N, C-alpha and C positions, 0 to 999 in steps of 0.2 A: 368343823375342824378347819383350822387355818392352813394356808399353803405350807408354811414351815412345818406344822404338825404332820401334815400328809407326807412331806418329804422325809421327816424323821421316822415316821412309821414304816415307810418303805425301806429306809436305810436299816432299820432294825431287822426287817425280813432278810435283806441281803446279808447282813452280818451274822445271822443265825448259825450258818455252818462254820463260821470262824470263831464262835464264842465257846470257850471251854465249858465243860459240864459244871454246873453249880454256880456259874456266873450269870448275872442278869445285866442287861444293857440299860444305860441311862445316857443323858446328854454329857455327863462328866466321865464316861468310860473312855480310858485312854487306849489308843490302838496298840502301843508297844507295851506299856507297863501292865495293863489289865488283860489285853487279849493276846499279847505275845506274838504279834504279827511280824514276820520277817519280810524281807524285800520281795520275795516271790509271792507271798500271800497278799501283800499290799498291791502288787501289780494285778493279781487276779481280782481283788476287790475293786480296783479301778475299772477293769474291764466289765465286771458284773454291773457296776454302778452306771457306767456309760451306756451299757445296753438297756438297762431298766429305764433310764431317764432320757435316752436318745440325745445325749450331749457328748461333747468332747471335754475332758478334764485336763487343763494345762498341768504338765508335770512340775512346773515351778511353784505351784501352791502346796505341793505335798510336804516338803520339809517343815512348813509352818503349821500344818494341821496335826493336832495332837489328840483331840477329843472328838467323839461322835457328834456332839452339838456343834462344834466349830465346822466340821465337815458338812453337816446339814445346812448350815448358813451359807457356806461356799456353794453348795449345790443349788440352793435357792437362788442365789445371784446368777449362776450359770443358766438355770432353767428360765428365769425371768428375762434374760437377754435373748433367749430363743435360739 
């Protein structure tokens, strides 16, 4: 499993509670259109993700992140920077 796939797999676990019944997650899943996340859920998702990966996610990247795959790539860059 590649580093990206590992991050993506962990991200799927984190997103489990935010995923509506009957929906499955993929790299193309959109946070707002598919998962219906509001600003409070996005902030909780960020906290959960920061805790899981032991990183700090800059808030300025959030407006540009629309899909799970894009978020996983951003996380990979942040994790790789240490």
